[in-house]
N, C-alpha and C positions, 0 to 999 in steps of 0.2 A: 451320764459321763462315764466313760470307761477308761480304765488305767493303762496306761502306756506297759508293754512288757519288762522296760526297766525299772518302772515306778512299781509295777505289781511284784518285781522280784525282792522288794524289801520287805513283804508282807506276804501272810497267807490266812486264809479263813480258818477256823476252828469252830466247833460247835459253842454258839452264844456270842461271837467276837471275832478277833484278829488276833495274830501273833506278828509282832513287828521286830526285825533286827534294827538294833543301833549301834551306833560307833560314839562314845561318850567322851566328851572333852570336860573334865572337871576344873575346877580353879580359873576358869574364862573369865574375861572380863565383863562379858554381858551374857545373859541367857538366851538362846536362839535356836531355832531349827534351821540347819544351813544348807538343806539337799541332800544329795545322796553320796554315798562314799563307796569305792569298792570294798567288796567283801569277799572271804573264799567261798561263801556260799550264794554269792549273786550280787547284791548291792545292802547298803545298810543306811539308815537315815543317819545324818550327822546332827547330833544334840550338843549343845555347850550349856553347862551350868555353870553359876558361881561357887557353888558348894564344894568344899575338899573331899575327897575321895575316903572319909574316915568315918567309921561309926553310922555307916548308912546315910548319911548327908547326901552325899552325890544321888544316890537312888532316889532318897524321898524328893530332891529337886528335880530329877527326871521326871518322876511319877506326876508331880505337881504342873510341870510345863505341859508335858503330854495332854493331862486331863483337862488343863485350862485351853490349850489349841484346839482339842479336838471336841471340846464339849462334852466332856463325860466328868462323874464324880472320881475324886481321887481314888476311891475305893473301888473303882471298876479297871483300874490299871495295876498290874503286878509283874515283877520281875521275875521271870519263869526260869533263867539261866543267866549266868555270869555276873552275878551279884557285886562279884570284887574283882570284875573284870571291866576293862573298857567296852569291850562287844559284848552287848547284851541281849537277851531274847525278852520281849515284854507281852504280857497279853493284855487285851482291852476288850472289855466286855460291853457288850450292845450289837446294835443290828448292823451287819457287816456292810449293807449298803450305805447306810449313813457314815458308818466309820471309813469307808474306801473313799467317798466323797469329800470328806474332811480332808483326809490325808491328802487326796490329789489336789484339794485346794490349797494347802499348805506348799506342796511341791511346786505348783504353778508359781506362785509367788516367789520362788527361789529361780526361776527359768530366766 
């Protein structure tokens, strides 16, 4: 399965995994991955979490949600930039092909 250009624009391969741009909505009613949102750098994956944006709670919720949905350990997901911003860059360690397929499957569910 190959990524469409729009889908691929929200992530890029890095040594040992992928980096993924996110647009996070904290204090949401439900935790979900809601497709793609426009971003100045291309596109970002929209992620909603119930945790408030204080003391790293929202970041921890984002990490847990992505780990569960992509089938990786929470320790494989880290916030690279944007720890205090709604726009975040996360790194997910693992085989790029498997991560890309899991991400594509999530996005297909949103189409």
